[in-house]
C-alpha positions as CSV (number, residue, x, y, z in Angstrom):
1,M,5.5,20.0,-22.9
2,R,4.5,16.4,-22.0
3,A,1.2,14.8,-22.6
4,V,-0.1,12.4,-19.9
5,H,-3.1,10.2,-19.7
6,L,-4.4,7.5,-17.5
7,L,-3.8,3.8,-18.3
8,A,-7.0,3.1,-20.2
9,L,-9.7,1.4,-18.3
10,S,-11.6,-0.3,-21.0
11,A,-10.5,-3.2,-23.2
12,G,-11.6,-1.2,-26.3
13,V,-9.5,1.8,-25.5
14,L,-6.5,-0.4,-24.9
15,G,-6.9,-2.0,-28.2
16,V,-6.9,-5.5,-26.8
17,T,-9.5,-8.2,-26.5
18,P,-11.8,-8.3,-23.4
19,A,-10.4,-11.6,-22.4
20,L,-7.2,-9.9,-21.3
21,A,-8.8,-8.6,-18.1
22,N,-11.8,-9.3,-15.9
23,D,-14.7,-7.9,-18.0
24,D,-16.8,-7.0,-14.9
25,V,-14.0,-5.2,-13.2
26,L,-13.1,-3.3,-16.4
27,K,-16.7,-2.3,-17.0
28,R,-17.4,-1.1,-13.5
29,S,-14.0,0.6,-13.0
30,A,-14.8,2.7,-16.1
31,N,-18.1,3.8,-14.5
32,P,-17.1,6.6,-11.9
33,A,-20.4,6.1,-10.1
34,E,-19.1,2.9,-8.7
35,Q,-15.9,1.6,-7.0
36,V,-15.1,-2.1,-7.1
37,L,-11.4,-2.0,-6.3
38,Q,-9.6,-0.4,-3.4
39,T,-7.2,1.0,-6.0
40,V,-10.1,2.6,-7.9
41,D,-8.7,1.1,-11.1
42,Y,-6.2,-1.5,-12.2
43,A,-3.6,1.3,-12.7
44,N,-3.9,2.2,-9.0
45,T,-4.4,5.9,-9.9
46,R,-7.0,6.6,-7.2
47,Y,-8.5,9.1,-9.7
48,S,-12.3,9.7,-10.2
49,K,-13.8,11.3,-13.2
50,L,-16.7,12.6,-11.1
51,D,-16.7,16.5,-11.0
52,Q,-20.0,17.5,-9.4
53,I,-18.0,18.3,-6.3
54,N,-15.3,20.7,-7.5
55,A,-12.8,23.3,-6.3
56,G,-15.5,26.0,-6.5
57,N,-18.1,24.3,-4.3
58,V,-16.3,21.7,-2.1
59,N,-16.3,24.2,0.8
60,K,-20.1,23.6,0.9
61,L,-19.7,19.9,1.7
62,Q,-22.0,18.6,4.5
63,V,-22.4,15.3,6.2
64,A,-25.1,13.2,4.5
65,W,-25.1,10.2,6.7
66,T,-22.9,8.1,9.0
67,F,-22.5,4.4,9.9
68,S,-20.9,2.9,13.0
69,T,-18.9,-0.3,12.2
70,G,-19.1,-1.5,15.8
71,V,-15.4,-2.2,15.8
72,L,-12.5,-0.3,17.3
73,R,-8.8,-0.4,16.2
74,G,-7.5,1.0,12.9
75,H,-9.8,1.3,9.9
76,E,-7.7,1.3,6.7
77,G,-9.0,0.9,3.1
78,S,-12.4,2.2,1.9
79,P,-15.9,1.1,1.2
80,L,-16.9,-0.2,-2.2
81,V,-20.0,0.8,-4.2
82,V,-21.6,-1.5,-6.7
83,G,-24.9,-0.4,-8.1
84,N,-27.1,0.7,-5.2
85,V,-25.1,-1.3,-2.6
86,M,-22.2,-0.2,-0.4
87,Y,-19.9,-2.8,1.0
88,V,-18.1,-1.8,4.2
89,H,-15.4,-3.8,6.0
90,T,-13.8,-3.6,9.4
91,P,-10.5,-4.4,11.2
92,F,-10.4,-7.8,13.0
93,P,-12.8,-9.6,13.2
94,N,-13.2,-8.4,9.5
95,I,-17.0,-7.9,9.5
96,V,-18.5,-7.2,6.1
97,Y,-21.7,-5.1,5.8
98,A,-23.8,-4.7,2.7
99,L,-25.7,-1.4,3.0
100,D,-28.7,-0.4,0.8
101,L,-28.1,3.1,-0.6
102,N,-31.7,3.3,-1.7
103,N,-33.0,2.8,1.9
104,E,-31.0,5.1,4.2
105,G,-28.1,2.6,4.4
106,K,-30.2,-0.3,5.7
107,I,-28.1,-3.4,6.4
108,L,-28.9,-5.9,3.7
109,W,-26.6,-8.5,5.1
110,K,-23.7,-8.9,7.5
111,Y,-20.8,-11.4,7.3
112,E,-18.9,-11.9,10.6
113,P,-16.2,-14.6,10.3
114,K,-15.3,-16.6,13.4
115,Q,-11.5,-16.2,13.7
116,D,-9.2,-17.4,16.5
117,P,-8.4,-14.3,18.6
118,N,-4.9,-15.6,18.9
119,V,-4.2,-14.1,15.5
120,I,-4.4,-10.6,17.0
121,P,-1.0,-10.6,18.9
122,V,0.7,-12.1,15.8
123,M,-0.3,-9.1,13.7
124,C,2.6,-6.7,13.5
125,C,1.2,-3.2,13.5
126,D,-2.5,-3.3,14.5
127,T,-5.4,-5.4,13.3
128,V,-6.1,-3.4,10.1
129,N,-7.5,-4.7,6.9
130,R,-7.2,-2.8,3.6
131,G,-10.5,-3.8,2.2
132,L,-12.6,-5.8,-0.2
133,A,-12.7,-6.3,-3.9
134,Y,-15.7,-7.0,-6.2
135,A,-15.9,-9.1,-9.4
136,D,-18.4,-11.2,-11.2
137,G,-21.1,-10.8,-8.5
138,A,-18.7,-11.7,-5.6
139,V,-17.2,-9.8,-2.8
140,I,-13.7,-11.0,-2.0
141,L,-12.3,-10.7,1.5
142,H,-8.8,-11.8,2.8
143,Q,-9.2,-12.2,6.5
144,A,-6.6,-11.6,9.2
145,D,-6.2,-15.4,9.7
146,T,-5.3,-15.7,6.0
147,T,-8.6,-17.2,5.0
148,V,-9.6,-15.9,1.5
149,V,-13.4,-15.8,1.2
150,S,-15.7,-15.2,-1.8
151,L,-19.1,-13.9,-0.7
152,D,-22.2,-13.7,-2.9
153,G,-22.7,-9.9,-3.4
154,K,-26.5,-10.1,-3.1
155,T,-26.8,-12.5,-0.1
156,G,-23.5,-12.6,1.7
157,K,-23.5,-16.4,1.4
158,V,-20.0,-18.0,1.2
159,N,-19.2,-19.1,-2.3
160,W,-15.9,-20.6,-1.3
161,S,-13.0,-20.1,1.2
162,V,-9.4,-21.1,1.1
163,V,-6.6,-20.9,3.7
164,N,-3.6,-18.9,2.4
165,G,-1.2,-19.3,5.4
166,D,-0.7,-20.4,9.0
167,P,-0.9,-17.8,11.9
168,K,0.8,-20.3,14.2
169,K,3.9,-19.7,12.1
170,G,3.3,-15.9,12.1
171,E,1.5,-15.7,8.8
172,T,-1.3,-13.2,8.8
173,N,-3.0,-10.8,6.4
174,T,-3.8,-7.1,6.4
175,A,-4.1,-6.5,2.6
176,T,-6.8,-6.4,0.0
177,V,-6.9,-8.6,-3.1
178,L,-6.9,-8.0,-6.8
179,P,-9.3,-9.9,-9.2
180,V,-7.5,-10.3,-12.5
181,K,-9.1,-12.2,-15.4
182,D,-10.4,-15.5,-13.9
183,K,-8.1,-15.3,-10.8
184,V,-7.7,-13.4,-7.6
185,I,-4.2,-12.2,-6.5
186,V,-3.4,-12.3,-2.8
187,G,-0.4,-11.6,-0.6
188,I,0.7,-12.5,2.9
189,S,2.2,-10.8,6.0
190,G,4.6,-12.0,8.7
191,G,8.1,-10.6,8.0
192,E,8.5,-9.9,11.7
193,Y,8.1,-13.6,12.4
194,G,10.6,-14.9,9.9
195,V,7.9,-16.0,7.3
196,R,9.0,-16.7,3.7
197,C,6.4,-14.7,1.9
198,H,4.7,-15.1,-1.5
199,V,2.0,-14.0,-3.9
200,T,-0.7,-16.5,-4.8
201,A,-3.3,-16.6,-7.5
202,Y,-6.6,-18.5,-6.8
203,N,-9.3,-19.2,-9.3
204,L,-12.0,-16.6,-8.9
205,K,-14.7,-19.2,-9.6
206,D,-13.8,-22.0,-7.1
207,G,-10.8,-20.8,-5.0
208,K,-8.4,-23.4,-6.3
209,Q,-4.8,-22.4,-6.3
210,A,-3.5,-21.5,-9.8
211,W,0.1,-20.5,-9.0
212,R,2.3,-19.2,-6.2
213,G,5.5,-17.2,-6.4
214,Y,7.8,-16.8,-3.4
215,S,9.9,-13.6,-2.8
216,M,13.1,-15.6,-2.3
217,G,14.4,-19.1,-2.6
218,P,15.0,-21.5,-5.6
219,D,14.1,-20.3,-9.0
220,G,11.3,-22.8,-9.5
221,E,9.6,-21.7,-6.2
222,M,10.0,-18.0,-7.0
223,L,8.6,-18.5,-10.6
224,V,11.7,-16.8,-12.0
225,D,13.4,-17.8,-15.3
226,P,17.2,-17.3,-14.9
227,E,17.5,-16.3,-18.6
228,K,14.2,-14.5,-19.3
229,T,13.6,-12.7,-16.0
230,T,15.6,-9.5,-15.9
231,H,16.9,-7.0,-13.3
232,L,17.9,-3.6,-14.8
233,G,17.8,-5.1,-18.3
234,K,20.1,-8.1,-17.6
235,P,19.0,-11.7,-16.9
236,V,19.0,-12.5,-13.2
237,G,20.9,-15.7,-13.7
238,K,20.6,-19.1,-12.0
239,D,19.8,-19.1,-8.2
240,S,19.8,-15.3,-8.2
241,S,18.2,-15.3,-4.7
242,L,20.0,-18.2,-3.1
243,A,23.4,-16.7,-3.9
244,T,22.5,-13.7,-1.8
245,W,21.6,-15.4,1.5
246,E,23.9,-17.3,3.9
247,G,23.0,-21.0,4.1
248,D,19.3,-21.6,4.5
249,Q,18.5,-18.1,5.8
250,W,16.2,-17.6,2.9
251,K,13.7,-20.0,4.5
252,Q,13.0,-17.3,7.1
253,G,13.6,-14.6,4.6
254,G,10.6,-12.3,4.9
255,G,9.9,-10.3,1.8
256,C,6.3,-10.1,2.6
257,T,3.6,-8.9,0.2
258,W,1.1,-7.0,2.3
259,G,0.8,-4.0,0.0
260,W,-1.1,-3.2,-3.1
261,F,-1.3,-4.8,-6.6
262,S,-1.6,-3.2,-10.0
263,Y,-2.4,-4.7,-13.3
264,D,-1.8,-3.7,-16.9
265,P,-4.3,-5.6,-19.1
266,K,-2.3,-4.9,-22.3
267,L,0.9,-6.3,-21.0
268,N,-0.9,-8.9,-18.8
269,L,1.4,-8.1,-16.0
270,V,0.7,-7.8,-12.2
271,Y,2.9,-5.4,-10.3
272,Y,3.7,-5.3,-6.5
273,G,6.5,-4.9,-4.0
274,S,8.1,-7.2,-1.5
275,G,8.9,-6.2,2.1
276,N,11.9,-6.4,4.5
277,P,14.2,-9.3,4.9
278,S,14.1,-11.1,8.2
279,T,15.6,-10.3,10.8
280,W,15.9,-6.5,11.2
281,N,19.5,-7.1,12.4
282,P,21.5,-6.9,9.1
283,K,24.6,-8.5,10.7
284,Q,22.7,-11.8,10.9
285,R,22.0,-12.0,7.1
286,P,25.0,-11.0,5.0
287,G,24.4,-10.4,1.3
288,D,21.8,-8.5,-0.8
289,N,19.0,-10.8,0.4
290,K,17.3,-11.0,-2.9
291,W,14.4,-10.6,-3.7
292,S,13.2,-8.8,-0.6
293,M,12.6,-5.0,-1.1
294,T,11.8,-5.6,-4.8
295,I,9.3,-4.5,-7.4
296,F,8.0,-7.6,-9.2
297,A,6.3,-7.7,-12.6
298,R,4.6,-11.1,-13.0
299,D,2.5,-12.7,-15.8
300,A,-1.1,-12.9,-14.6
301,D,-1.7,-16.3,-16.1
302,T,1.4,-18.2,-15.0
303,G,2.9,-16.0,-12.2
304,M,6.3,-16.1,-14.0
305,A,8.3,-12.9,-13.2
306,K,9.2,-10.9,-16.3
307,W,11.3,-8.4,-14.4
308,V,12.4,-7.4,-10.9
309,Y,14.1,-4.4,-9.4
310,Q,15.5,-4.4,-5.9
311,M,15.4,-0.9,-4.4
312,T,17.1,-1.5,-1.0
313,P,19.6,-4.4,-1.2
314,H,20.5,-5.8,2.2
315,D,18.0,-3.6,4.0
316,E,19.3,-2.2,7.3
317,W,16.3,0.0,8.3
318,D,13.1,-2.0,7.6
319,Y,12.2,0.0,4.5
320,D,9.6,-2.4,3.1
321,G,9.0,-2.1,-0.6
322,I,5.3,-2.9,-0.6
323,N,3.9,0.5,-1.5
324,E,1.6,0.8,-4.5
325,M,2.8,0.9,-8.1
326,I,0.9,3.6,-10.1
327,L,0.7,2.9,-13.8
328,T,0.5,5.8,-16.3
329,D,1.4,6.4,-20.0
330,Q,3.5,9.5,-20.4
331,K,6.1,11.2,-22.6
332,V,9.6,11.1,-21.4
333,D,12.2,13.0,-23.4
334,G,9.6,13.3,-26.1
335,K,8.9,9.6,-26.3
336,D,5.8,7.8,-25.2
337,R,6.6,5.5,-22.3
338,A,4.5,3.0,-20.3
339,L,5.5,4.0,-16.7
340,L,5.3,2.7,-13.2
341,T,5.7,5.2,-10.3
342,H,6.5,4.0,-6.8
343,F,7.0,6.0,-3.6
344,D,9.1,3.7,-1.5
345,R,9.4,3.6,2.3
346,N,13.1,4.3,1.8
347,G,12.3,7.9,0.8
348,F,13.0,7.6,-2.9
349,G,10.3,8.2,-5.6
350,Y,11.0,5.8,-8.5
351,T,9.8,5.9,-12.1
352,L,10.4,2.9,-14.3
353,D,9.3,1.7,-17.7
354,R,6.8,-1.0,-16.7
355,T,7.3,-3.0,-19.9
356,N,10.9,-3.9,-19.0
357,G,11.8,-2.5,-15.6
358,E,14.2,0.2,-16.9
359,L,15.0,2.7,-14.1
360,L,14.2,6.2,-15.3
361,V,14.0,8.4,-12.1
362,A,15.0,7.8,-8.5
363,E,14.8,11.0,-6.3
364,K,14.1,11.8,-2.7
365,F,10.5,12.9,-2.1
366,D,11.4,14.3,1.4
367,P,14.5,16.4,1.5
368,V,15.4,15.1,5.0
369,V,16.1,11.6,3.7
370,N,19.8,10.9,4.7
371,W,20.5,7.2,4.9
372,A,21.7,7.3,1.3
373,T,23.0,10.3,-0.7
374,K,21.4,9.1,-4.0
375,V,20.6,6.2,-6.2
376,D,23.3,5.6,-8.7
377,M,21.8,6.3,-12.2
378,D,25.1,5.7,-14.2
379,K,24.4,2.6,-16.3
380,S,28.1,2.0,-16.7
381,S,28.7,1.9,-12.9
382,K,29.1,-1.3,-10.9
383,T,26.6,0.2,-8.4
384,Y,24.0,1.2,-11.1
385,G,20.5,1.2,-9.6
386,R,21.8,0.9,-6.0
387,P,21.4,3.5,-3.2
388,L,24.7,4.9,-2.1
389,V,24.6,4.4,1.7
390,Q,25.9,6.9,4.2
391,A,28.2,5.1,6.6
392,K,27.0,7.2,9.5
393,Y,23.5,5.9,9.2
394,S,24.4,2.3,8.3
395,T,23.2,0.0,11.1
396,E,25.3,-2.8,9.4
397,Q,28.6,-0.9,9.6
398,N,27.9,0.6,13.0
399,G,27.3,-2.9,14.3
400,E,25.1,-4.9,16.7
401,D,24.2,-3.3,20.1
402,V,25.1,0.2,18.7
403,N,22.4,2.8,18.6
404,S,22.6,4.5,15.2
405,K,21.0,7.9,15.7
406,G,19.3,10.4,13.4
407,I,18.4,8.1,10.5
408,C,15.8,9.6,8.1
409,P,13.3,8.3,7.4
410,A,12.2,6.1,10.3
411,A,11.3,2.5,9.7
412,L,7.8,3.4,8.8
413,G,9.2,5.2,5.9
414,T,8.7,8.5,4.1
415,K,5.5,6.8,3.0
416,D,4.0,3.5,4.3
417,Q,1.1,1.7,2.6
418,Q,-1.2,4.8,2.5
419,P,-1.8,5.1,-1.2
420,A,-1.0,8.1,-3.4
421,A,-3.3,9.4,-6.1
422,Y,-2.6,10.7,-9.7
423,S,-4.5,13.3,-11.7
424,P,-4.2,13.3,-15.5
425,K,-5.4,16.9,-15.4
426,T,-2.3,18.1,-13.6
427,N,0.1,15.3,-14.4
428,L,0.9,15.2,-10.7
429,F,1.0,12.6,-8.0
430,Y,-0.5,13.4,-4.6
431,V,1.4,11.7,-1.8
432,P,0.7,11.3,1.9
433,T,4.0,11.2,3.7
434,N,5.8,10.7,7.0
435,H,8.3,13.3,8.1
436,V,9.8,11.1,10.8
437,C,13.4,10.0,11.7
438,M,14.7,7.4,14.1
439,D,17.4,5.8,16.3
440,Y,17.9,2.2,15.5
441,E,19.8,-0.4,17.6
442,P,20.1,-4.0,16.1
443,F,20.7,-7.0,18.3
444,R,21.1,-10.7,17.8
445,V,18.0,-12.8,17.8
446,S,17.3,-16.5,17.3
447,Y,14.5,-17.9,15.1
448,T,11.6,-19.8,16.7
449,P,8.6,-20.5,14.5
450,G,5.6,-18.3,15.5
451,Q,7.7,-16.0,17.7
452,P,8.8,-12.5,16.9
453,Y,12.0,-12.4,14.8
454,V,12.8,-8.6,14.9
455,G,16.2,-8.0,16.4
456,A,16.1,-4.2,16.7
457,T,15.0,-1.5,19.1
458,L,13.7,1.7,17.6
459,S,12.7,5.2,18.7
460,M,10.9,7.7,16.4
461,Y,10.6,11.5,16.4
462,P,9.8,14.4,14.0
463,A,12.4,15.3,11.5
464,P,14.7,17.8,13.2
465,N,15.3,21.4,12.0
466,S,12.0,21.3,10.1
467,H,8.4,22.5,10.5
468,G,8.0,20.5,13.8
469,G,5.4,18.2,12.5
470,M,5.5,14.5,11.5
471,G,4.0,14.6,8.0
472,N,3.6,16.4,4.7
473,F,1.1,16.1,1.9
474,I,2.9,16.7,-1.3
475,A,2.4,17.0,-5.1
476,W,5.1,15.2,-7.1
477,D,6.3,15.4,-10.7
478,N,7.3,11.8,-11.5
479,V,9.3,12.6,-14.7
480,A,11.3,15.5,-13.2
481,G,11.5,13.8,-9.8
482,K,10.6,17.0,-7.9
483,I,8.1,18.2,-5.3
484,K,5.8,20.8,-6.8
485,W,4.2,21.8,-3.5
486,S,4.1,20.5,0.1
487,L,1.7,21.0,3.0
488,P,3.0,20.4,6.5
489,E,1.0,18.3,8.9
490,Q,1.3,17.9,12.7
491,F,1.2,14.1,12.4
492,S,2.0,11.6,9.6
493,V,-0.6,11.6,6.8
494,W,-1.7,7.9,7.2
495,S,-4.7,8.2,4.9
496,G,-4.9,7.3,1.2
497,A,-5.4,10.2,-1.2
498,L,-8.1,10.7,-3.8
499,A,-7.9,12.9,-6.9
500,T,-10.9,14.0,-8.9
501,A,-11.9,15.6,-12.2
502,G,-13.3,18.4,-10.1
503,D,-9.7,19.6,-9.5
504,V,-9.9,18.5,-5.8
505,V,-7.7,16.2,-3.9
506,F,-8.9,14.6,-0.7
507,Y,-7.0,13.1,2.2
508,G,-7.5,12.5,5.9
509,T,-5.3,13.2,9.0
510,L,-4.5,11.3,12.1
511,E,-6.3,13.9,14.2
512,G,-9.5,12.9,12.2
513,Y,-9.8,15.7,9.6
514,L,-11.1,15.1,6.1
515,K,-9.3,17.7,4.0
516,A,-9.9,18.9,0.5
517,V,-7.2,20.9,-1.4
518,D,-6.8,22.4,-4.8
519,S,-5.1,20.0,-7.1
520,K,-3.0,22.7,-8.8
521,T,-1.9,24.8,-5.8
522,G,-2.5,22.7,-2.7
523,K,-4.6,25.5,-1.2
524,E,-6.9,24.1,1.5
525,L,-10.5,24.3,0.4
526,Y,-12.4,22.4,3.1
527,K,-11.9,20.4,6.3
528,F,-14.2,18.5,8.7
529,K,-13.3,16.7,11.8
530,T,-14.6,13.1,12.0
531,P,-15.0,11.2,15.3
532,S,-11.6,9.5,15.2
533,G,-8.3,9.6,13.4
534,I,-8.4,8.8,9.7
535,I,-6.1,6.1,8.3
536,G,-8.7,5.0,5.7
537,N,-8.6,5.9,2.1
538,V,-11.0,8.6,0.8
539,M,-13.4,7.4,-1.9
540,T,-16.2,8.9,-4.0
541,Y,-19.3,7.6,-5.8
542,E,-22.5,8.7,-7.4
543,H,-26.0,7.7,-6.3
544,K,-29.2,9.0,-8.0
545,G,-27.3,11.6,-9.8
546,K,-25.5,13.0,-6.7
547,Q,-21.8,12.7,-6.0
548,H,-20.8,11.6,-2.5
549,V,-17.4,11.4,-0.7
550,A,-16.9,8.8,2.0
551,V,-14.1,7.9,4.4
552,L,-13.7,5.5,7.3
553,S,-12.3,6.9,10.5
554,G,-10.9,4.9,13.3
555,V,-7.4,5.7,14.5
556,G,-4.8,2.9,14.5
557,G,-2.3,1.4,12.1
558,W,1.4,1.5,12.9
559,A,1.4,5.2,13.6
560,G,-1.7,4.9,15.9
561,I,-0.9,1.5,17.5
562,G,-0.3,3.1,20.9
563,L,-3.9,4.4,21.0
564,A,-5.4,1.4,19.2
565,A,-3.8,-1.3,21.4
566,G,-3.5,0.7,24.7
567,L,0.3,0.6,24.6
568,T,2.4,3.0,26.7
569,D,6.0,1.8,26.5
570,P,7.7,4.3,24.1
571,N,9.6,1.5,22.4
572,A,6.5,-0.6,21.8
573,G,4.9,-0.8,18.4
574,L,8.3,-1.1,16.9
575,G,9.1,2.4,18.1
576,A,5.9,4.1,17.1
577,V,4.3,4.4,20.6
578,G,6.7,7.1,21.8
579,G,6.9,8.9,18.5
580,Y,3.1,9.4,18.3
581,A,2.4,9.8,22.1
582,A,0.9,13.2,21.5
583,L,-1.8,11.8,19.3
584,S,-4.0,10.9,22.3
585,S,-4.5,14.6,23.0
586,Y,-6.3,15.0,19.6
587,T,-8.4,11.9,19.0
588,N,-9.7,8.7,20.4
589,L,-10.7,5.2,19.3
590,G,-13.7,4.8,17.0
591,G,-15.0,3.0,14.0
592,Q,-17.3,5.1,11.7
593,L,-18.1,5.7,8.1
594,T,-18.8,9.3,7.3
595,V,-20.5,10.2,3.9
596,F,-20.5,13.7,2.5
597,N,-22.4,15.5,-0.3
598,L,-23.4,19.0,-1.4
599,P,-26.6,20.5,-0.2
600,N,-29.6,20.3,-2.5
């Protein structure tokens, strides 16, 4: 028997002083009527305490109202609700709408940044944006061109803006931000252009840079302490990153930070993952390429890394490690542990102690994963914590200009950025997954600033000898490391999940269905087809005593890039166009918010 509860959302429950986190974010996150973070809470659980809509009545859901965003391409992320105002964002050009929930969704204000359209072709996998955050009366947006903007929540007036990168070098943004204490934490994209990526903290009040930590390079620039920063319990040592790159390759090292951030107010640590090393051709970058493909735990005040864990040393498959870190407090072997659970692109579900980075569980969350047999869990082994790679699927060992076939998962991973959810009522994680494999042929490529630096040709297809589809929606036990139930889907589940106290889990499909399933059994309870494919994250809020469920539809993202960008070459979109060609028979472009509630 194991007791599980959410990471507490209020300073009082945590037993720490309010100064340890942003008071406004803590207060509003504790109120299930609102949503001020894309992650729902600092722990990234995507769990709502609202239960008016439940397993017994969710089949009666109806459309309450809709809103057209006026923008095509992929709509990721979700709206926010603060008081009686809903904030809605779009893909490029990253328009922000403030809608009056008291007046039929009337537009209170609209912010439309003027961005150079030349940023569009530099964005790797569609012009998506994963949404806004709200803190201290400000709406914070990180634009595609890397401009971070603070907007007055009431008027839309710009409080301040700061440029976080340079699109001419290939630096762009698709991610949300995380307000923590008096700072806002932001990442950067551009691994396919040889960018050396970082995480940066800006002052929430005026936008001044507080600290920046790079994913690779010298210790001082990484904000790593050779003696105090640990990897699997041991100090990383001096120049831990530089020693794993040949020459100056780290300067184009990748390791981008376009995923999600979590925060533990009690430990004062921010958690996130870094992405693939550049280039995709592993022959060109011998070594472990630290600290790409790594979970970081950083001090929120200084940025100093407390611990790191590299999941995929010397990546050969583009298995970015940027997916969300979900924080829970659970019993493991009868002892209370502060845990971090992470579903990696590489197909392994990891559970770690978030206080020190101790690796507790590493198991496949799709049985077809074959590039590695397992992660070595023997602490006395020289390969402890490392995946044991199958030579047949090693693009490094097979060599340049050789097409390695049948690798599972494909580069887009067993799960990409689409966030999982966790319910303290079932102690289960609900995970949208890709059931996709690939052929991968690396080739030599030269680095030119601002030009693609990929060096591989890919093709993708459904996992063979399986249910024929390209996705599953699963329930996962993070302590046992086992799938509890799995629902097959025709296409990858590219939507973020939402778990609720009503014993319902929501997710969307690439065909455009909003689905509701029983949190205990996975039984489908409701579905409704929205106007376009769903790659957004389902959210819920309460207004005037009535619970609502909302989701953005608008097909796109990496899986839907063929439709979103009008691409037809099967190898385009880094291999996704051919793999998802059938999607055009089920949905079309659109940009719409659909809001549901129960009948009166």
